[in-house]
C-alpha positions as CSV (number, residue, x, y, z in Angstrom):
1,X,-10.7,39.8,9.8
2,X,-10.8,36.0,9.9
3,X,-8.9,33.4,8.0
4,X,-12.1,31.6,7.0
5,X,-12.4,32.2,3.3
6,X,-15.7,33.6,2.2
7,X,-15.0,33.6,-1.6
8,X,-16.8,31.2,-3.8
9,X,-14.9,28.2,-5.0
10,X,-14.1,28.2,-8.7
11,X,-13.2,25.1,-10.6
12,X,-9.5,25.1,-11.7
13,X,-9.0,25.3,-15.4
14,X,-6.9,22.4,-16.6
15,X,-5.2,22.0,-20.0
16,X,-3.9,18.8,-21.4
17,X,-1.4,18.2,-24.2
18,X,-1.6,15.1,-26.3
19,X,1.8,13.7,-27.2
20,X,2.2,11.5,-30.2
21,X,4.5,9.3,-28.2
22,X,3.3,5.8,-27.3
23,X,4.7,6.1,-23.8
24,X,2.1,6.4,-21.0
25,X,3.4,8.3,-18.0
26,X,1.9,8.2,-14.5
27,X,-0.9,10.8,-13.8
28,X,1.0,12.7,-11.1
29,X,2.5,15.3,-13.3
30,X,3.4,17.7,-10.5
31,X,6.1,15.3,-9.3
32,X,7.7,15.2,-12.8
33,X,7.8,19.0,-12.8
34,X,9.6,19.1,-9.5
35,X,12.4,21.7,-9.4
36,X,14.6,21.5,-6.2
37,X,15.5,25.3,-6.6
38,X,11.9,26.5,-6.6
39,X,9.7,27.4,-3.6
40,X,7.7,24.6,-1.9
41,X,4.4,23.9,-3.7
42,X,1.3,22.8,-1.9
43,X,0.1,20.8,-4.9
44,X,3.4,19.0,-5.2
45,X,3.4,17.6,-1.7
46,X,-0.3,16.8,-1.9
47,X,0.3,14.8,-5.1
48,X,3.3,13.1,-3.4
49,X,1.1,11.8,-0.6
50,X,-1.6,10.6,-3.0
51,X,0.9,9.0,-5.4
52,X,3.1,7.1,-2.8
53,X,1.0,5.3,-0.2
54,X,4.0,4.6,2.0
55,X,4.5,8.4,2.5
56,X,0.9,9.0,3.4
57,X,0.8,6.0,5.8
58,X,4.0,7.2,7.5
59,X,2.7,10.8,8.1
60,X,-0.6,9.5,9.3
61,X,1.1,7.1,11.8
62,X,3.4,9.9,13.1
63,X,0.3,12.1,13.6
64,X,-1.4,9.4,15.6
65,X,1.7,8.6,17.6
66,X,1.9,12.3,18.7
67,X,-0.5,11.2,21.5
68,X,-2.9,13.1,23.7
69,X,-2.3,15.6,26.6
70,X,-3.9,17.2,29.5
71,X,-3.4,20.5,31.3
72,X,-2.5,20.8,35.0
73,X,-3.1,24.0,37.0
74,X,-2.5,25.1,40.6
75,X,-6.2,25.5,41.1
76,X,-8.2,22.4,40.6
77,X,-11.3,24.3,39.6
78,X,-9.4,26.1,36.8
79,X,-7.8,22.9,35.7
80,X,-11.2,21.2,35.3
81,X,-12.5,24.2,33.4
82,X,-9.5,24.2,31.0
83,X,-9.7,20.4,30.3
84,X,-13.4,20.7,29.8
85,X,-12.9,23.5,27.3
86,X,-10.3,21.5,25.4
87,X,-12.5,18.5,25.2
88,X,-15.6,20.3,24.0
89,X,-14.3,23.2,21.8
90,X,-15.6,23.3,18.3
91,X,-13.2,22.7,15.5
92,X,-13.7,23.7,11.8
93,X,-17.4,23.7,12.3
94,X,-17.7,19.9,12.0
95,X,-15.6,18.4,14.8
96,X,-15.3,18.7,18.6
97,X,-12.2,18.6,20.8
98,X,-8.7,20.0,20.5
99,X,-7.4,16.6,19.5
100,X,-9.0,17.0,16.1
101,X,-7.5,20.5,15.7
102,X,-4.0,19.4,16.7
103,X,-4.1,16.4,14.4
104,X,-5.0,18.5,11.4
105,X,-2.6,21.2,12.4
106,X,0.3,18.7,12.9
107,X,-0.5,16.9,9.6
108,X,-0.4,20.2,7.8
109,X,2.9,21.1,9.5
110,X,4.6,17.8,8.5
111,X,3.3,17.9,4.9
112,X,3.9,21.5,3.9
113,X,6.4,22.7,6.6
114,X,3.9,25.4,7.6
115,X,0.7,25.3,9.6
116,X,-1.7,28.1,10.3
117,X,-4.7,28.2,12.5
118,X,-7.0,30.7,14.1
119,X,-8.7,31.1,17.5
120,X,-12.3,32.2,16.7
121,X,-14.0,34.3,19.4
122,X,-17.7,34.4,20.2
123,X,-19.8,37.2,18.8
124,X,-19.4,39.3,21.9
125,X,-15.6,38.5,22.2
126,X,-16.1,37.2,25.7
127,X,-14.9,33.6,25.1
128,X,-13.3,31.2,22.6
129,X,-16.0,29.9,20.3
130,X,-14.0,27.5,18.1
131,X,-10.7,26.7,16.4
132,X,-10.1,26.8,12.7
133,X,-7.4,25.2,10.5
134,X,-6.6,27.6,7.7
135,X,-5.8,26.6,4.1
136,X,-2.3,27.6,3.1
137,X,-3.6,28.5,-0.4
138,X,-5.2,31.5,1.1
139,X,-2.3,32.5,3.3
140,X,0.9,34.6,2.9
141,X,3.5,35.1,5.7
142,X,5.7,38.2,5.9
143,X,6.8,40.9,8.3
144,X,6.8,44.7,8.5
145,X,9.6,45.9,10.8
146,X,11.3,42.8,12.1
147,X,11.5,39.2,10.9
148,X,11.1,38.2,14.6
149,X,7.5,39.4,14.4
150,X,5.9,37.4,11.5
151,X,2.6,38.7,10.1
152,X,-0.1,36.6,8.4
153,X,-1.9,37.9,5.4
154,X,-5.0,36.5,3.8
155,X,-5.9,36.6,0.1
156,X,-9.4,37.9,-0.2
157,X,-9.7,37.7,-4.0
158,X,-7.1,35.1,-4.7
159,X,-4.5,37.7,-5.6
160,X,-4.5,40.7,-3.2
161,X,-3.3,39.9,0.3
162,X,-4.6,41.8,3.3
163,X,-3.1,41.8,6.8
164,X,-5.2,39.9,9.3
165,X,-6.5,42.3,11.9
166,X,-6.1,40.4,15.1
167,X,-2.6,38.8,14.8
168,X,-2.8,37.7,18.5
169,X,-5.5,35.1,17.6
170,X,-3.4,33.5,14.8
171,X,-1.5,30.3,15.4
172,X,1.6,29.8,13.2
173,X,4.3,27.1,13.2
174,X,7.2,26.5,10.9
175,X,9.0,23.2,10.6
176,X,12.8,23.5,10.3
177,X,12.7,27.0,8.8
178,X,15.5,28.2,6.6
179,X,17.6,30.7,8.5
180,X,16.7,34.3,7.7
181,X,13.3,33.4,6.2
182,X,9.8,32.7,7.2
183,X,9.5,29.5,5.1
184,X,9.2,26.1,6.8
185,X,10.6,23.0,5.2
186,X,8.3,20.0,4.7
187,X,9.3,16.6,6.0
188,X,8.8,15.5,2.4
189,X,11.5,17.9,1.1
190,X,14.0,15.8,-0.9
191,X,11.5,13.0,-1.7
192,X,10.0,14.2,-5.0
193,X,13.0,13.1,-7.0
194,X,13.2,9.6,-5.7
195,X,9.4,9.3,-5.6
196,X,9.3,10.3,-9.3
197,X,11.7,7.4,-10.1
198,X,9.5,5.0,-8.0
199,X,6.4,6.1,-9.9
200,X,8.1,5.5,-13.2
201,X,9.0,2.0,-12.1
202,X,5.5,1.2,-11.0
203,X,4.1,2.8,-14.2
204,X,6.4,0.7,-16.4
205,X,5.6,-2.4,-14.4
206,X,1.9,-1.9,-15.0
207,X,2.4,-1.4,-18.7
208,X,4.6,-4.5,-18.9
209,X,2.1,-6.7,-17.1
210,X,-0.7,-5.3,-19.2
211,X,1.2,-6.3,-22.3
212,X,2.2,-9.7,-21.0
213,X,-1.1,-10.5,-19.4
214,X,-3.0,-9.5,-22.5
215,X,-1.1,-11.9,-24.8
216,X,-0.5,-10.9,-28.4
217,X,0.5,-13.5,-30.9
218,X,2.6,-13.4,-34.0
219,X,1.3,-15.7,-36.8
220,X,3.9,-16.4,-39.4
221,X,3.1,-18.2,-42.7
222,X,5.9,-19.5,-44.9
223,X,4.8,-20.4,-48.4
224,X,6.5,-23.1,-50.3
225,X,9.1,-22.1,-52.9
226,X,7.0,-23.2,-55.9
227,X,3.8,-21.5,-54.7
228,X,2.6,-18.5,-56.7
229,X,2.8,-15.1,-54.9
230,X,-0.9,-14.4,-55.5
231,X,-2.0,-17.7,-53.8
232,X,0.4,-17.0,-50.9
233,X,-1.1,-13.6,-50.3
234,X,-4.6,-15.0,-50.5
235,X,-3.8,-17.8,-48.1
236,X,-2.1,-15.4,-45.7
237,X,-5.3,-13.2,-45.7
238,X,-7.4,-16.3,-45.0
239,X,-5.2,-17.3,-42.1
240,X,-5.3,-13.8,-40.6
241,X,-9.1,-13.7,-41.0
242,X,-9.7,-17.1,-39.3
243,X,-7.2,-16.4,-36.6
244,X,-8.9,-13.1,-35.8
245,X,-12.2,-14.8,-35.7
246,X,-11.0,-17.5,-33.4
247,X,-9.5,-14.9,-31.0
248,X,-12.6,-12.6,-31.0
249,X,-15.0,-15.3,-30.1
250,X,-14.8,-15.4,-26.3
251,X,-18.1,-17.3,-25.8
252,X,-16.5,-20.6,-26.5
253,X,-13.2,-22.3,-27.1
254,X,-12.3,-22.3,-30.8
255,X,-9.7,-24.4,-32.6
256,X,-7.5,-23.0,-35.3
257,X,-6.7,-25.4,-38.1
258,X,-4.4,-24.5,-40.9
259,X,-2.5,-26.2,-43.7
260,X,1.1,-25.4,-44.5
261,X,4.1,-24.0,-42.7
262,X,2.3,-21.8,-40.0
263,X,4.0,-20.9,-36.7
264,X,2.3,-19.1,-33.8
265,X,4.4,-17.4,-31.0
266,X,3.5,-15.1,-28.2
267,X,5.0,-11.7,-28.7
268,X,7.6,-10.9,-26.1
269,X,7.7,-14.4,-24.6
270,X,11.4,-14.7,-25.1
271,X,12.3,-11.3,-23.5
272,X,13.7,-11.2,-20.0
273,X,11.6,-9.5,-17.3
274,X,13.4,-6.8,-15.4
275,X,14.0,-7.3,-11.7
276,X,12.0,-4.6,-9.9
277,X,12.6,-5.7,-6.3
278,X,16.1,-4.3,-5.9
279,X,15.5,-0.7,-7.1
280,X,12.2,-0.5,-5.4
281,X,13.8,-1.5,-2.1
282,X,16.6,1.0,-2.5
283,X,14.1,3.8,-3.1
284,X,11.9,2.8,-0.2
285,X,14.9,2.8,2.1
286,X,15.5,6.4,1.1
287,X,11.9,7.3,1.8
288,X,11.8,5.5,5.2
289,X,15.1,7.1,6.3
290,X,13.8,10.6,5.5
291,X,10.6,10.0,7.4
292,X,12.4,8.6,10.4
293,X,9.8,5.8,11.0
294,X,10.6,2.1,11.6
295,X,9.9,0.1,8.4
296,X,7.9,-2.6,10.3
297,X,5.3,0.1,11.2
298,X,4.7,0.5,7.4
299,X,4.3,-3.2,6.8
300,X,7.8,-3.6,5.2
301,X,9.1,-7.0,6.2
302,X,12.8,-6.2,6.0
303,X,15.2,-8.4,8.0
304,X,15.7,-6.8,11.4
305,X,16.6,-8.2,14.8
306,X,14.5,-7.6,17.9
307,X,17.2,-5.3,19.3
308,X,17.4,-3.3,16.1
309,X,13.6,-2.9,16.2
310,X,13.8,-1.6,19.8
311,X,16.5,0.9,18.8
312,X,14.3,2.1,15.9
313,X,11.4,2.6,18.3
314,X,13.7,4.6,20.6
315,X,14.6,6.9,17.7
316,X,11.0,7.3,16.8
317,X,10.2,8.3,20.4
318,X,12.9,11.0,20.3
319,X,11.3,12.3,17.0
320,X,7.9,12.4,18.7
321,X,9.3,14.3,21.6
322,X,10.8,16.9,19.2
323,X,7.4,17.3,17.4
324,X,5.7,17.8,20.8
325,X,8.0,20.8,21.5
326,X,6.8,22.3,18.3
327,X,3.1,21.8,19.2
328,X,3.4,23.0,22.8
329,X,3.5,26.8,22.0
330,X,0.3,26.4,20.0
331,X,-1.5,24.6,22.9
332,X,-0.2,27.2,25.4
333,X,-1.5,30.1,23.3
334,X,-4.9,28.5,23.0
335,X,-5.1,27.8,26.8
336,X,-3.7,31.2,27.7
337,X,-6.3,32.9,25.5
338,X,-9.1,30.9,27.2
339,X,-7.8,31.8,30.7
340,X,-7.4,35.5,30.0
341,X,-10.9,35.7,28.6
342,X,-12.3,34.1,31.8
343,X,-10.2,36.5,34.0
344,X,-7.7,33.8,35.2
345,X,-4.0,34.3,35.3
346,X,-3.0,30.9,36.8
347,X,0.1,29.1,35.5
348,X,-0.4,25.8,33.9
349,X,1.6,22.9,32.5
350,X,1.0,20.6,29.5
351,X,1.4,16.9,30.3
352,X,1.7,14.5,27.4
353,X,0.9,10.9,27.8
354,X,3.5,8.2,27.2
355,X,3.8,7.2,23.5
356,X,2.8,3.6,24.0
357,X,2.2,0.8,26.5
358,X,5.8,-0.3,26.0
359,X,7.0,3.0,27.5
360,X,4.7,2.4,30.4
361,X,6.2,-1.0,31.0
362,X,9.8,0.3,30.7
363,X,9.0,3.1,33.2
364,X,7.4,0.7,35.6
365,X,10.4,-1.7,35.4
366,X,12.8,1.3,35.9
367,X,10.9,2.4,39.0
368,X,10.9,-1.2,40.3
369,X,14.7,-1.5,39.8
370,X,15.3,1.8,41.5
371,X,13.2,0.8,44.4
372,X,15.0,-2.5,44.8
373,X,18.4,-0.8,44.6
374,X,17.3,1.8,47.2
375,X,16.1,-1.0,49.5
376,X,19.4,-2.9,49.2
377,X,21.4,0.3,49.9
378,X,19.3,0.9,53.0
379,X,19.8,-2.7,54.2
380,X,23.5,-2.4,53.6
381,X,23.8,0.9,55.4
382,X,21.9,-0.6,58.4
383,X,24.3,-3.6,58.6
384,X,27.4,-1.3,58.5
385,X,26.0,0.8,61.3
């Protein structure tokens, strides 16, 4: 049984409730319904990435910073065969190369805390045909005898879950799982609350600018003391009619001329505009600290020194190294399955590339410094002798 869902997609029924309130909230209602005591929800974290661009950009950059890798074996022939397989393997029916599979797998792991994939064999079960990233909506994870042996179940009809037949072909990773459970924790865990506040600020900012940008006027007519009330009402209606006519006609500039004590003011012009910069920066600091990515990579021009930026880059490097240790078992299982199906039992190693060119430069400088130190030590030992 495969994880590839064969059921027909049905449109989700949605209901909407119309509130008599004049307040207009942001459209990401899943974030407003966030409950920190409930189980992780796929739709919640998906909405979070869609609603807050900084979060989506941070995860996308972490995925790209994971880098590429190659496999080294004792036998050069086997090494070439493995790397050729990894380069040309089909992924999800539309892509080629294990890099595409790992990117989607790692993105799913960061976003939802759980990632599930499948090694799809050929029709005669003699080789690996392709790799597949499974949707978590169709997956349940449990165990039968021991929690140390997790089992993946697939929902065939959306409700009933059946055990996947070939568990050895399933790829499963959990990010920071809660002890005693088979539930991974998303990197976004803890952000729905502060992100909800950020969305409320942005939504309120948009409403305020819409009201201020689309200027509304208050036209006040003060009749004289000796003017009859009927004439005052009639004159007020005429003023309102002419003012509306002047404001509706956008084809040309119209003048409004009136007689009497008439004052015109823009509604809300005297009100103080709230300062959004400080609260938005505080919330973004919380988000950036949770995602462990330097703010300058997200286009946030906060005041940082060159040394501080270098330290932030070092912290990011350690984070990437940690994530690579989570992905290594997945790569090893794929390569081992490929080798066993071809009759090979050779050992192999996974070699990741350096994260960026700056690392290459620092490594080269370190090698140069060590070589110079070794040369000086050799010269000093020769002089002593």
